[in-house]
mmCIF file as gemmi writes it, N, C-alpha and C atoms, coordinates in Angstrom:
data_model
loop_
_atom_site.group_PDB
_atom_site.id
_atom_site.type_symbol
_atom_site.label_atom_id
_atom_site.label_alt_id
_atom_site.label_comp_id
_atom_site.label_asym_id
_atom_site.label_entity_id
_atom_site.label_seq_id
_atom_site.pdbx_PDB_ins_code
_atom_site.Cartn_x
_atom_site.Cartn_y
_atom_site.Cartn_z
_atom_site.occupancy
_atom_site.B_iso_or_equiv
_atom_site.pdbx_formal_charge
_atom_site.auth_seq_id
_atom_site.auth_asym_id
_atom_site.pdbx_PDB_model_num
ATOM 1 N N . MET Axp A 1 ? 76.72 1.884 -82.352 1 0 ? 1 A 1
ATOM 2 C CA . MET Axp A 1 ? 75.474 1.669 -83.068 1 0 ? 1 A 1
ATOM 3 C C . MET Axp A 1 ? 74.515 2.822 -82.772 1 0 ? 1 A 1
ATOM 4 N N . GLU Axp A 2 ? 74.053 3.478 -83.801 1 0 ? 2 A 1
ATOM 5 C CA . GLU Axp A 2 ? 73.151 4.61 -83.653 1 0 ? 2 A 1
ATOM 6 C C . GLU Axp A 2 ? 71.708 4.139 -83.691 1 0 ? 2 A 1
ATOM 7 N N . ILE Axp A 3 ? 70.892 4.633 -82.757 1 0 ? 3 A 1
ATOM 8 C CA . ILE Axp A 3 ? 69.475 4.291 -82.712 1 0 ? 3 A 1
ATOM 9 C C . ILE Axp A 3 ? 68.713 5.302 -83.567 1 0 ? 3 A 1
ATOM 10 N N . ALA Axp A 4 ? 67.886 4.814 -84.484 1 0 ? 4 A 1
ATOM 11 C CA . ALA Axp A 4 ? 67.108 5.7 -85.349 1 0 ? 4 A 1
ATOM 12 C C . ALA Axp A 4 ? 65.973 6.335 -84.555 1 0 ? 4 A 1
ATOM 13 N N . ASN Axp A 5 ? 65.717 7.599 -84.832 1 0 ? 5 A 1
ATOM 14 C CA . ASN Axp A 5 ? 64.623 8.306 -84.176 1 0 ? 5 A 1
ATOM 15 C C . ASN Axp A 5 ? 63.318 8.075 -84.91 1 0 ? 5 A 1
ATOM 16 N N . CYS Axp A 6 ? 62.245 8.215 -84.182 1 0 ? 6 A 1
ATOM 17 C CA . CYS Axp A 6 ? 60.893 8.107 -84.719 1 0 ? 6 A 1
ATOM 18 C C . CYS Axp A 6 ? 60.726 9.14 -85.843 1 0 ? 6 A 1
ATOM 19 N N . PRO Axp A 7 ? 60.077 8.786 -86.944 1 0 ? 7 A 1
ATOM 20 C CA . PRO Axp A 7 ? 59.908 9.723 -88.054 1 0 ? 7 A 1
ATOM 21 C C . PRO Axp A 7 ? 58.753 10.718 -87.876 1 0 ? 7 A 1
ATOM 22 N N . ALA Axp A 8 ? 58.009 10.646 -86.77 1 0 ? 8 A 1
ATOM 23 C CA . ALA Axp A 8 ? 56.85 11.529 -86.578 1 0 ? 8 A 1
ATOM 24 C C . ALA Axp A 8 ? 57.277 12.988 -86.444 1 0 ? 8 A 1
ATOM 25 N N . THR Axp A 9 ? 56.488 13.868 -87.059 1 0 ? 9 A 1
ATOM 26 C CA . THR Axp A 9 ? 56.734 15.308 -86.966 1 0 ? 9 A 1
ATOM 27 C C . THR Axp A 9 ? 55.449 16.014 -86.56 1 0 ? 9 A 1
ATOM 28 N N . LYS Axp A 10 ? 55.598 17.239 -86.101 1 0 ? 10 A 1
ATOM 29 C CA . LYS Axp A 10 ? 54.463 18.07 -85.697 1 0 ? 10 A 1
ATOM 30 C C . LYS Axp A 10 ? 54.813 19.514 -85.989 1 0 ? 10 A 1
ATOM 31 N N . ILE Axp A 11 ? 53.827 20.293 -86.405 1 0 ? 11 A 1
ATOM 32 C CA . ILE Axp A 11 ? 54.018 21.73 -86.572 1 0 ? 11 A 1
ATOM 33 C C . ILE Axp A 11 ? 53.671 22.38 -85.241 1 0 ? 11 A 1
ATOM 34 N N . SER Axp A 12 ? 54.601 23.14 -84.695 1 0 ? 12 A 1
ATOM 35 C CA . SER Axp A 12 ? 54.411 23.79 -83.41 1 0 ? 12 A 1
ATOM 36 C C . SER Axp A 12 ? 54.464 25.306 -83.595 1 0 ? 12 A 1
ATOM 37 N N . PRO Axp A 13 ? 53.45 26.026 -83.106 1 0 ? 13 A 1
ATOM 38 C CA . PRO Axp A 13 ? 53.457 27.479 -83.25 1 0 ? 13 A 1
ATOM 39 C C . PRO Axp A 13 ? 54.472 28.127 -82.302 1 0 ? 13 A 1
ATOM 40 N N . THR Axp A 14 ? 55.16 29.147 -82.793 1 0 ? 14 A 1
ATOM 41 C CA . THR Axp A 14 ? 56.087 29.923 -81.962 1 0 ? 14 A 1
ATOM 42 C C . THR Axp A 14 ? 55.792 31.401 -82.178 1 0 ? 14 A 1
ATOM 43 N N . ALA Axp A 15 ? 56.449 32.251 -81.427 1 0 ? 15 A 1
ATOM 44 C CA . ALA Axp A 15 ? 56.245 33.695 -81.557 1 0 ? 15 A 1
ATOM 45 C C . ALA Axp A 15 ? 56.674 34.208 -82.924 1 0 ? 15 A 1
ATOM 46 N N . THR Axp A 16 ? 57.592 33.518 -83.576 1 0 ? 16 A 1
ATOM 47 C CA . THR Axp A 16 ? 58.092 33.97 -84.879 1 0 ? 16 A 1
ATOM 48 C C . THR Axp A 16 ? 57.538 33.161 -86.047 1 0 ? 16 A 1
ATOM 49 N N . GLY Axp A 17 ? 56.578 32.28 -85.782 1 0 ? 17 A 1
ATOM 50 C CA . GLY Axp A 17 ? 55.984 31.475 -86.848 1 0 ? 17 A 1
ATOM 51 C C . GLY Axp A 17 ? 55.986 30 -86.506 1 0 ? 17 A 1
ATOM 52 N N . ASP Axp A 18 ? 55.377 29.214 -87.36 1 0 ? 18 A 1
ATOM 53 C CA . ASP Axp A 18 ? 55.292 27.77 -87.145 1 0 ? 18 A 1
ATOM 54 C C . ASP Axp A 18 ? 56.631 27.103 -87.445 1 0 ? 18 A 1
ATOM 55 N N . VAL Axp A 19 ? 56.952 26.102 -86.624 1 0 ? 19 A 1
ATOM 56 C CA . VAL Axp A 19 ? 58.196 25.35 -86.769 1 0 ? 19 A 1
ATOM 57 C C . VAL Axp A 19 ? 57.872 23.865 -86.742 1 0 ? 19 A 1
ATOM 58 N N . GLU Axp A 20 ? 58.515 23.094 -87.631 1 0 ? 20 A 1
ATOM 59 C CA . GLU Axp A 20 ? 58.337 21.641 -87.617 1 0 ? 20 A 1
ATOM 60 C C . GLU Axp A 20 ? 59.32 21.028 -86.629 1 0 ? 20 A 1
ATOM 61 N N . VAL Axp A 21 ? 58.807 20.194 -85.72 1 0 ? 21 A 1
ATOM 62 C CA . VAL Axp A 21 ? 59.664 19.471 -84.779 1 0 ? 21 A 1
ATOM 63 C C . VAL Axp A 21 ? 59.542 17.982 -85.064 1 0 ? 21 A 1
ATOM 64 N N . ARG Axp A 22 ? 60.59 17.233 -84.755 1 0 ? 22 A 1
ATOM 65 C CA . ARG Axp A 22 ? 60.621 15.796 -85.006 1 0 ? 22 A 1
ATOM 66 C C . ARG Axp A 22 ? 60.756 15.064 -83.669 1 0 ? 22 A 1
ATOM 67 N N . CYS Axp A 23 ? 60.023 13.968 -83.541 1 0 ? 23 A 1
ATOM 68 C CA . CYS Axp A 23 ? 60.081 13.141 -82.334 1 0 ? 23 A 1
ATOM 69 C C . CYS Axp A 23 ? 61.511 12.642 -82.119 1 0 ? 23 A 1
ATOM 70 N N . THR Axp A 24 ? 61.962 12.706 -80.874 1 0 ? 24 A 1
ATOM 71 C CA . THR Axp A 24 ? 63.323 12.281 -80.545 1 0 ? 24 A 1
ATOM 72 C C . THR Axp A 24 ? 63.371 10.892 -79.909 1 0 ? 24 A 1
ATOM 73 N N . LYS Axp A 25 ? 62.226 10.256 -79.785 1 0 ? 25 A 1
ATOM 74 C CA . LYS Axp A 25 ? 62.204 8.897 -79.232 1 0 ? 25 A 1
ATOM 75 C C . LYS Axp A 25 ? 62.632 7.894 -80.296 1 0 ? 25 A 1
ATOM 76 N N . PRO Axp A 26 ? 63.033 6.683 -79.874 1 0 ? 26 A 1
ATOM 77 C CA . PRO Axp A 26 ? 63.46 5.667 -80.847 1 0 ? 26 A 1
ATOM 78 C C . PRO Axp A 26 ? 62.308 5.203 -81.743 1 0 ? 26 A 1
ATOM 79 N N . THR Axp A 27 ? 62.648 4.804 -82.944 1 0 ? 27 A 1
ATOM 80 C CA . THR Axp A 27 ? 61.661 4.236 -83.863 1 0 ? 27 A 1
ATOM 81 C C . THR Axp A 27 ? 60.998 3.032 -83.205 1 0 ? 27 A 1
ATOM 82 N N . GLY Axp A 28 ? 59.686 2.93 -83.351 1 0 ? 28 A 1
ATOM 83 C CA . GLY Axp A 28 ? 58.954 1.786 -82.808 1 0 ? 28 A 1
ATOM 84 C C . GLY Axp A 28 ? 58.394 1.996 -81.416 1 0 ? 28 A 1
ATOM 85 N N . HIS Axp A 29 ? 58.569 3.183 -80.836 1 0 ? 29 A 1
ATOM 86 C CA . HIS Axp A 29 ? 58.071 3.385 -79.473 1 0 ? 29 A 1
ATOM 87 C C . HIS Axp A 29 ? 56.548 3.293 -79.405 1 0 ? 29 A 1
ATOM 88 N N . VAL Axp A 30 ? 55.834 3.714 -80.463 1 0 ? 30 A 1
ATOM 89 C CA . VAL Axp A 30 ? 54.37 3.633 -80.468 1 0 ? 30 A 1
ATOM 90 C C . VAL Axp A 30 ? 53.936 2.169 -80.478 1 0 ? 30 A 1
ATOM 91 N N . GLU Axp A 31 ? 54.55 1.372 -81.332 1 0 ? 31 A 1
ATOM 92 C CA . GLU Axp A 31 ? 54.219 -0.045 -81.42 1 0 ? 31 A 1
ATOM 93 C C . GLU Axp A 31 ? 54.564 -0.787 -80.124 1 0 ? 31 A 1
ATOM 94 N N . ALA Axp A 32 ? 55.529 -0.274 -79.37 1 0 ? 32 A 1
ATOM 95 C CA . ALA Axp A 32 ? 55.935 -0.891 -78.111 1 0 ? 32 A 1
ATOM 96 C C . ALA Axp A 32 ? 55.048 -0.461 -76.938 1 0 ? 32 A 1
ATOM 97 N N . GLY Axp A 33 ? 54.023 0.374 -77.214 1 0 ? 33 A 1
ATOM 98 C CA . GLY Axp A 33 ? 53.088 0.752 -76.165 1 0 ? 33 A 1
ATOM 99 C C . GLY Axp A 33 ? 53.263 2.158 -75.615 1 0 ? 33 A 1
ATOM 100 N N . ASP Axp A 34 ? 54.128 2.968 -76.19 1 0 ? 34 A 1
ATOM 101 C CA . ASP Axp A 34 ? 54.332 4.35 -75.743 1 0 ? 34 A 1
ATOM 102 C C . ASP Axp A 34 ? 53.802 5.285 -76.826 1 0 ? 34 A 1
ATOM 103 N N . PRO Axp A 35 ? 52.506 5.685 -76.742 1 0 ? 35 A 1
ATOM 104 C CA . PRO Axp A 35 ? 51.894 6.443 -77.83 1 0 ? 35 A 1
ATOM 105 C C . PRO Axp A 35 ? 52.272 7.927 -77.885 1 0 ? 35 A 1
ATOM 106 N N . GLN Axp A 36 ? 52.955 8.435 -76.879 1 0 ? 36 A 1
ATOM 107 C CA . GLN Axp A 36 ? 53.272 9.863 -76.845 1 0 ? 36 A 1
ATOM 108 C C . GLN Axp A 36 ? 54.594 10.177 -77.529 1 0 ? 36 A 1
ATOM 109 N N . HIS Axp A 37 ? 54.541 11.066 -78.531 1 0 ? 37 A 1
ATOM 110 C CA . HIS Axp A 37 ? 55.748 11.548 -79.19 1 0 ? 37 A 1
ATOM 111 C C . HIS Axp A 37 ? 56.307 12.703 -78.369 1 0 ? 37 A 1
ATOM 112 N N . GLU Axp A 38 ? 57.6 12.956 -78.485 1 0 ? 38 A 1
ATOM 113 C CA . GLU Axp A 38 ? 58.226 14.01 -77.686 1 0 ? 38 A 1
ATOM 114 C C . GLU Axp A 38 ? 59.368 14.654 -78.466 1 0 ? 38 A 1
ATOM 115 N N . ALA Axp A 39 ? 59.463 15.976 -78.366 1 0 ? 39 A 1
ATOM 116 C CA . ALA Axp A 39 ? 60.538 16.735 -79.001 1 0 ? 39 A 1
ATOM 117 C C . ALA Axp A 39 ? 60.905 17.896 -78.09 1 0 ? 39 A 1
ATOM 118 N N . LYS Axp A 40 ? 61.95 18.613 -78.434 1 0 ? 40 A 1
ATOM 119 C CA . LYS Axp A 40 ? 62.344 19.823 -77.71 1 0 ? 40 A 1
ATOM 120 C C . LYS Axp A 40 ? 62.358 20.973 -78.698 1 0 ? 40 A 1
ATOM 121 N N . LEU Axp A 41 ? 61.837 22.092 -78.279 1 0 ? 41 A 1
ATOM 122 C CA . LEU Axp A 41 ? 61.881 23.325 -79.06 1 0 ? 41 A 1
ATOM 123 C C . LEU Axp A 41 ? 62.599 24.333 -78.18 1 0 ? 41 A 1
ATOM 124 N N . GLY Axp A 42 ? 63.912 24.425 -78.362 1 0 ? 42 A 1
ATOM 125 C CA . GLY Axp A 42 ? 64.735 25.195 -77.426 1 0 ? 42 A 1
ATOM 126 C C . GLY Axp A 42 ? 64.763 24.435 -76.115 1 0 ? 42 A 1
ATOM 127 N N . VAL Axp A 43 ? 64.33 25.079 -75.042 1 0 ? 43 A 1
ATOM 128 C CA . VAL Axp A 43 ? 64.271 24.407 -73.742 1 0 ? 43 A 1
ATOM 129 C C . VAL Axp A 43 ? 62.876 23.865 -73.44 1 0 ? 43 A 1
ATOM 130 N N . PHE Axp A 44 ? 61.933 24.083 -74.355 1 0 ? 44 A 1
ATOM 131 C CA . PHE Axp A 44 ? 60.552 23.707 -74.108 1 0 ? 44 A 1
ATOM 132 C C . PHE Axp A 44 ? 60.228 22.332 -74.678 1 0 ? 44 A 1
ATOM 133 N N . PRO Axp A 45 ? 59.615 21.457 -73.862 1 0 ? 45 A 1
ATOM 134 C CA . PRO Axp A 45 ? 59.196 20.152 -74.378 1 0 ? 45 A 1
ATOM 135 C C . PRO Axp A 45 ? 57.937 20.301 -75.228 1 0 ? 45 A 1
ATOM 136 N N . VAL Axp A 46 ? 57.849 19.519 -76.286 1 0 ? 46 A 1
ATOM 137 C CA . VAL Axp A 46 ? 56.654 19.46 -77.136 1 0 ? 46 A 1
ATOM 138 C C . VAL Axp A 46 ? 56.241 17.998 -77.145 1 0 ? 46 A 1
ATOM 139 N N . ARG Axp A 47 ? 55.001 17.741 -76.739 1 0 ? 47 A 1
ATOM 140 C CA . ARG Axp A 47 ? 54.508 16.364 -76.697 1 0 ? 47 A 1
ATOM 141 C C . ARG Axp A 47 ? 53.195 16.272 -77.459 1 0 ? 47 A 1
ATOM 142 N N . TRP Axp A 48 ? 53.004 15.158 -78.164 1 0 ? 48 A 1
ATOM 143 C CA . TRP Axp A 48 ? 51.766 14.94 -78.889 1 0 ? 48 A 1
ATOM 144 C C . TRP Axp A 48 ? 51.549 13.453 -79.068 1 0 ? 48 A 1
ATOM 145 N N . ARG Axp A 49 ? 50.313 13.103 -79.443 1 0 ? 49 A 1
ATOM 146 C CA . ARG Axp A 49 ? 49.939 11.712 -79.716 1 0 ? 49 A 1
ATOM 147 C C . ARG Axp A 49 ? 49.53 11.574 -81.144 1 0 ? 49 A 1
């Protein structure tokens, strides 16, 4: 059974231009009390609310 990821996205600036990243947490994490979204851009974590 595959867990769906959160649909939230964010534009993150990089040295070569802006890149869209998508939250890798499960769908519903905000409603469950975890308001912070999280993604990876290469080896770098990207977090937002």
